[in-house]
N, CA, C and O atoms as a CHARMM CRD file, in Angstrom:
* protein
*
  148
    1    1 MET  N      0.60900  -0.70700  -0.14300 PROA 1      0.00000
    2    1 MET  CA     0.27700   0.21600   0.87700 PROA 1      0.00000
    3    1 MET  C      1.52000   1.01700  -0.69700 PROA 1      0.00000
    4    1 MET  O      1.79900   1.26500  -1.87000 PROA 1      0.00000
    5    2 ALA  N      1.79000   1.01900   1.01900 PROA 2      0.00000
    6    2 ALA  CA     3.18500   2.41400   0.23600 PROA 2      0.00000
    7    2 ALA  C      2.81700   2.85700  -0.66800 PROA 2      0.00000
    8    2 ALA  O      2.29100   3.95500  -0.84900 PROA 2      0.00000
    9    3 ALA  N      3.21200   1.49200  -1.82800 PROA 3      0.00000
   10    3 ALA  CA     3.85700   1.69400  -3.02300 PROA 3      0.00000
   11    3 ALA  C      2.61300   2.31800  -4.08000 PROA 3      0.00000
   12    3 ALA  O      2.90900   2.69400  -5.21400 PROA 3      0.00000
   13    4 GLY  N      1.41700   2.36600  -3.64100 PROA 4      0.00000
   14    4 GLY  CA     0.16800   3.21400  -4.61900 PROA 4      0.00000
   15    4 GLY  C      0.07300   4.49900  -2.95900 PROA 4      0.00000
   16    4 GLY  O     -1.13500   4.55900  -2.73000 PROA 4      0.00000
   17    5 LYS  N      0.44500   4.94900  -2.42900 PROA 5      0.00000
   18    5 LYS  CA     0.77000   6.45800  -1.80000 PROA 5      0.00000
   19    5 LYS  C      1.85200   7.11100  -2.92800 PROA 5      0.00000
   20    5 LYS  O      2.03700   7.97700  -3.78300 PROA 5      0.00000
   21    6 SER  N      2.09600   6.59900  -2.60500 PROA 6      0.00000
   22    6 SER  CA     4.28000   7.36400  -2.72800 PROA 6      0.00000
   23    6 SER  C      3.35800   7.54400  -4.15600 PROA 6      0.00000
   24    6 SER  O      2.51600   8.43500  -4.03800 PROA 6      0.00000
   25    7 GLY  N      3.36400   6.89500  -5.41500 PROA 7      0.00000
   26    7 GLY  CA     2.80300   6.56700  -6.69200 PROA 7      0.00000
   27    7 GLY  C      1.23100   8.04700  -7.24400 PROA 7      0.00000
   28    7 GLY  O      0.86100   8.84400  -8.10600 PROA 7      0.00000
   29    8 LYS  N      1.00400   7.59500  -6.23900 PROA 8      0.00000
   30    8 LYS  CA    -0.38600   8.89800  -6.55100 PROA 8      0.00000
   31    8 LYS  C      0.53100  10.53100  -5.56700 PROA 8      0.00000
   32    8 LYS  O      0.31600  11.69300  -5.91300 PROA 8      0.00000
   33    9 TYR  N      1.46100  10.14500  -4.41800 PROA 9      0.00000
   34    9 TYR  CA     1.44700  11.28600  -4.21900 PROA 9      0.00000
   35    9 TYR  C      2.05500  12.20000  -5.43700 PROA 9      0.00000
   36    9 TYR  O      1.79200  13.38200  -5.66200 PROA 9      0.00000
   37   10 GLN  N      2.91700  11.35400  -6.14600 PROA 10     0.00000
   38   10 GLN  CA     3.91400  12.04600  -7.24300 PROA 10     0.00000
   39   10 GLN  C      2.58700  12.56000  -8.54600 PROA 10     0.00000
   40   10 GLN  O      2.80000  13.45300  -9.36500 PROA 10     0.00000
   41   11 VAL  N      1.32700  11.80000  -8.46900 PROA 11     0.00000
   42   11 VAL  CA     0.42200  12.23700  -9.30600 PROA 11     0.00000
   43   11 VAL  C      0.08400  13.63400  -9.38600 PROA 11     0.00000
   44   11 VAL  O      0.30900  14.49500 -10.23600 PROA 11     0.00000
   45   12 TYR  N     -0.63600  13.63500  -8.05000 PROA 12     0.00000
   46   12 TYR  CA    -1.49700  14.88200  -7.56700 PROA 12     0.00000
   47   12 TYR  C     -1.30400  15.67500  -7.04300 PROA 12     0.00000
   48   12 TYR  O     -2.03500  16.63700  -6.80500 PROA 12     0.00000
   49   13 SER  N      0.65600  15.28700  -6.45200 PROA 13     0.00000
   50   13 SER  CA     1.36000  16.59000  -5.95900 PROA 13     0.00000
   51   13 SER  C      1.49600  17.82500  -7.89900 PROA 13     0.00000
   52   13 SER  O      1.53700  19.03200  -7.66100 PROA 13     0.00000
   53   14 PRO  N      1.51700  17.67000  -8.53800 PROA 14     0.00000
   54   14 PRO  CA     2.01300  18.83700  -9.36500 PROA 14     0.00000
   55   14 PRO  C      0.55500  19.11900  -9.83100 PROA 14     0.00000
   56   14 PRO  O      0.07400  20.16700  -9.40100 PROA 14     0.00000
   57   15 GLN  N     -0.15800  18.42200 -10.57000 PROA 15     0.00000
   58   15 GLN  CA    -1.61800  18.56200 -10.80800 PROA 15     0.00000
   59   15 GLN  C     -2.54300  18.91300 -10.18100 PROA 15     0.00000
   60   15 GLN  O     -2.66700  17.74900  -9.80100 PROA 15     0.00000
   61   16 PRO  N     -3.52500  19.52800  -9.57500 PROA 16     0.00000
   62   16 PRO  CA    -4.29800  20.12500  -9.29600 PROA 16     0.00000
   63   16 PRO  C     -5.58300  19.51000  -9.52700 PROA 16     0.00000
   64   16 PRO  O     -6.48800  19.49200  -8.69300 PROA 16     0.00000
   65   17 ALA  N     -5.66000  18.78800 -11.18800 PROA 17     0.00000
   66   17 ALA  CA    -6.55200  18.01300 -11.28300 PROA 17     0.00000
   67   17 ALA  C     -6.93100  16.68400 -10.89300 PROA 17     0.00000
   68   17 ALA  O     -7.99900  16.13500 -11.16300 PROA 17     0.00000
   69   18 ARG  N     -5.67800  16.06500 -10.03500 PROA 18     0.00000
   70   18 ARG  CA    -5.51100  14.78400  -9.70500 PROA 18     0.00000
   71   18 ARG  C     -5.99900  14.98800  -8.48800 PROA 18     0.00000
   72   18 ARG  O     -6.97400  14.33100  -8.12200 PROA 18     0.00000
   73   19 PHE  N     -5.38800  15.96000  -7.62500 PROA 19     0.00000
   74   19 PHE  CA    -5.71400  16.47600  -6.33300 PROA 19     0.00000
   75   19 PHE  C     -6.86100  16.60100  -5.87600 PROA 19     0.00000
   76   19 PHE  O     -7.16000  16.31700  -4.71700 PROA 19     0.00000
   77   20 ARG  N     -8.06500  17.28000  -7.19500 PROA 20     0.00000
   78   20 ARG  CA    -8.81600  16.55600  -6.56200 PROA 20     0.00000
   79   20 ARG  C    -10.13000  15.55000  -6.55800 PROA 20     0.00000
   80   20 ARG  O    -11.18100  15.42700  -5.93000 PROA 20     0.00000
   81   21 VAL  N     -9.56600  15.03500  -7.42600 PROA 21     0.00000
   82   21 VAL  CA    -9.63700  13.21800  -7.40200 PROA 21     0.00000
   83   21 VAL  C     -9.67100  13.10200  -6.22500 PROA 21     0.00000
   84   21 VAL  O    -10.71300  13.13400  -5.57200 PROA 21     0.00000
   85   22 VAL  N     -8.23800  12.90600  -5.63600 PROA 22     0.00000
   86   22 VAL  CA    -7.62800  12.59400  -4.02800 PROA 22     0.00000
   87   22 VAL  C     -8.34600  12.29100  -3.64200 PROA 22     0.00000
   88   22 VAL  O     -8.76500  11.21800  -3.20900 PROA 22     0.00000
   89   23 ARG  N     -8.70600  13.42800  -3.74700 PROA 23     0.00000
   90   23 ARG  CA   -10.04900  14.35500  -1.91000 PROA 23     0.00000
   91   23 ARG  C    -11.18100  12.92600  -2.41700 PROA 23     0.00000
   92   23 ARG  O    -11.00200  11.79800  -1.95900 PROA 23     0.00000
   93   24 GLN  N    -12.39300  13.27500  -3.48300 PROA 24     0.00000
   94   24 GLN  CA   -13.10400  12.11000  -3.46000 PROA 24     0.00000
   95   24 GLN  C    -12.74900  10.81800  -2.51200 PROA 24     0.00000
   96   24 GLN  O    -13.14300  10.06600  -1.62100 PROA 24     0.00000
   97   25 VAL  N    -12.11300  11.02400  -3.05500 PROA 25     0.00000
   98   25 VAL  CA   -11.46000   9.64000  -3.06100 PROA 25     0.00000
   99   25 VAL  C    -10.68100   9.20400  -1.57200 PROA 25     0.00000
  100   25 VAL  O    -10.18800   8.10800  -1.30300 PROA 25     0.00000
  101   26 PHE  N    -10.73700  10.35300  -0.76300 PROA 26     0.00000
  102   26 PHE  CA    -9.96200   9.61900   0.42200 PROA 26     0.00000
  103   26 PHE  C    -10.35500  11.30000   1.97000 PROA 26     0.00000
  104   26 PHE  O    -10.92500  12.35900   1.70800 PROA 26     0.00000
  105   27 PRO  N    -10.17800  11.16700   2.41100 PROA 27     0.00000
  106   27 PRO  CA   -11.17300  12.64000   2.99400 PROA 27     0.00000
  107   27 PRO  C     -9.68300  13.44300   2.88200 PROA 27     0.00000
  108   27 PRO  O     -8.66200  13.04300   2.32300 PROA 27     0.00000
  109   28 GLU  N     -9.91500  14.71300   3.60600 PROA 28     0.00000
  110   28 GLU  CA    -9.30600  15.53800   3.67200 PROA 28     0.00000
  111   28 GLU  C     -8.17100  15.31500   4.29700 PROA 28     0.00000
  112   28 GLU  O     -7.02100  15.54500   3.92200 PROA 28     0.00000
  113   29 PRO  N     -8.98400  14.35800   6.31900 PROA 29     0.00000
  114   29 PRO  CA    -7.67300  14.20700   7.13100 PROA 29     0.00000
  115   29 PRO  C     -6.27000  13.17300   7.01900 PROA 29     0.00000
  116   29 PRO  O     -5.25800  12.96200   7.68600 PROA 29     0.00000
  117   30 MET  N     -7.01000  12.58400   5.49100 PROA 30     0.00000
  118   30 MET  CA    -6.49100  11.28900   5.48000 PROA 30     0.00000
  119   30 MET  C     -5.56000  11.71500   4.55700 PROA 30     0.00000
  120   30 MET  O     -4.41000  11.92700   4.94200 PROA 30     0.00000
  121   31 TRP  N     -5.87500  11.88100   3.36100 PROA 31     0.00000
  122   31 TRP  CA    -4.36100  12.83300   2.14300 PROA 31     0.00000
  123   31 TRP  C     -3.25300  13.28000   3.17400 PROA 31     0.00000
  124   31 TRP  O     -2.15900  12.75300   3.37700 PROA 31     0.00000
  125   32 ALA  N     -4.08800  14.92200   4.06300 PROA 32     0.00000
  126   32 ALA  CA    -3.31100  15.52500   4.58700 PROA 32     0.00000
  127   32 ALA  C     -2.44800  15.42400   5.32200 PROA 32     0.00000
  128   32 ALA  O     -1.62000  16.14300   5.88100 PROA 32     0.00000
  129   33 ASN  N     -2.90500  13.78800   5.23600 PROA 33     0.00000
  130   33 ASN  CA    -1.07400  13.14200   7.02000 PROA 33     0.00000
  131   33 ASN  C     -1.15000  12.91000   5.85900 PROA 33     0.00000
  132   33 ASN  O     -0.81200  13.96400   5.32100 PROA 33     0.00000
  133   34 ILE  N     -1.51200  11.78500   4.67400 PROA 34     0.00000
  134   34 ILE  CA    -0.25400  11.31700   3.53100 PROA 34     0.00000
  135   34 ILE  C      0.81300  12.34100   2.63200 PROA 34     0.00000
  136   34 ILE  O      1.59600  11.98100   1.75200 PROA 34     0.00000
  137   35 ILE  N      0.57500  13.74500   3.15500 PROA 35     0.00000
  138   35 ILE  CA     1.03000  14.68000   2.76100 PROA 35     0.00000
  139   35 ILE  C      1.37400  15.50200   3.12900 PROA 35     0.00000
  140   35 ILE  O      1.45600  16.64700   2.68500 PROA 35     0.00000
  141   36 HSD  N      1.76800  14.83500   4.45500 PROA 36     0.00000
  142   36 HSD  CA     2.56500  15.80500   5.30500 PROA 36     0.00000
  143   36 HSD  C      3.89800  14.03200   6.25800 PROA 36     0.00000
  144   36 HSD  O      4.88300  13.85300   6.97500 PROA 36     0.00000
  145   37 ASN  N      3.11400  13.48300   5.67900 PROA 37     0.00000
  146   37 ASN  CA     4.60100  11.69400   5.84200 PROA 37     0.00000
  147   37 ASN  C      5.44700  11.65100   5.25500 PROA 37     0.00000
  148   37 ASN  O      6.22000  10.69800   5.35500 PROA 37     0.00000
């Protein structure tokens, strides 16, 4: 699952559009934790 997180991080980090998609999939606190970690 760690590989999936790092993969998604690289995808939505530079692209706001991808970021919105991730927000729909994961709650705000969840992806916020992933970004901080």
